[in-house]
Residue, then its C-alpha position, 0 to 999 in steps of 0.5 A: m500500500p502506498l504511503t500517504r503524503e503525511q507518512f511520506v513526510e515523516k519517513t523522509i525526515e526520519h531517513i534524512r536525520i539518520r543518513f545525514p545527521l548534520v543536516k537540519v531538517g524539519r517541516a516548512q510552512q509551505t504545503f508539502s515541503l521541508r526546510i533543509n539547512g534553512h532552504v525550503a524544498s517542495m516534496e512533490n516531485l520526490y513523492r511522485i518518483v517514489s510512488l512509481r518505485p516504492d522499493e527505491l525510496v531510500r535511494h531517491v531520498e538520498r539522491w534528492v538530499v545530496e542534490l539539494l545540498r550541492a545546490a545550496e553550497g553553490t557551484p562555479d556555474q553560479q558565477a560563470s560568464f555567459d560565454a563560459l556557459r553558452d553551450r550548456i544553456f537550454p530552454m525549459v517549458l514549465t507550468s506557471t505553477t511549477t514546484d520546480m522553481n520560484a518563478g519570481t527569481m528565475v529568468t522566464q518569459p510567457f509561452i502560451e496560456n498557463l505555460l512559460i519558458a525558463y532557462a537552465v544550465d545543463s550539468d552532468r546530473t542536474i539542471a539548474y535554472i538561471p537566477m535573474g541576478h546572474f542573467q542581469s550580470w551578463g548584460i545580454t537581452i532575453e532574446e539573445l538568451h532564448e536564441t542561444a538556448l533554442n540553438n542548443l536544443v536544436a543541436r541536441s535534437k538532430s540525432m534524436n530517435a522518435h517512436a512512431a505508432q501506425d494503424e493496421k493500414g500503415k498510417v502513422n497516428l502518433i510520434l513519441f519523443q522520450t529521450m529522458d534528458g530532461y528536455d523532451a517536453s521543451r522540444i515542443l519549441l523546436p522550430m522544425l517540428h511542424d515541418r518535420l512531422r506534418s507529412h506524417l501527422g497532417s497539419p496542424f497536428a496535436a501534441g501533449i506534454p504532461n511532464r518534462d520527459i515526454l512529447l506526444c505528437f499525434r493526428n488532430d482527429q477525434a479518434n486520436v484525441e479521445r484515445l490519448q487525452q485520458q492517457i495524457a491527463n493520467d500522466y500529468r496527475n501521476m508523473p513527476h515534473q508536471v507540465t500540463d494536461r492541456l492539449l496543444l496544437v502545432t501549426a505552421d505559425g507556431v504552438a497554440p492551446r487546442l480548444 
């Protein structure tokens, strides 16, 4: 039987105190959050990850705490110049109510309804959002930052494999992108996405990004929409790093909410 949220909080605090005795940990005033060495951390994504693999609770909690402690200690990236980080900056499509970040202190810009684009520095094991103060020290515009991030995403996506689903007649109805590199949902921003897929899926075609590690593109017809809409909603409710349960429309002019 899965742990309730209350049980999960208690078990996480107990394990942190045993495994990391020098760490100060306790409940935060914010909903479903802990205060770790004075820093507030949402437990939402950790809870969803552990819910998928309950037998790996200890490993995921320890990894979560280590990453939080490393972030709090600071890294050379937090003082690095734009030129030093240029090749590692990527865009992230997030919900405007994300638990991943404090949108008020990070570099973001609106994307479409209830979604925004944030910018992050990619490292071997972590993705760190760029604070507004660090961005301002670079003396560049948001347009320059966005162009740099998008170019990096395009370059990373050139050799990316996709999985296609066909019907009994061989017609492609669905194309799935899931590299698990943290940027799958953000690939909805790729400028060549529409042109590359329209010959397979028609134009415009529908898309879903329930969490950051999947991009579903599919034919914009009633049968496909009805078949996939519930799956996308379920993934949004149950998977970590939620983005949106709303369907999107990929057109020749860009991305829009599917009404």
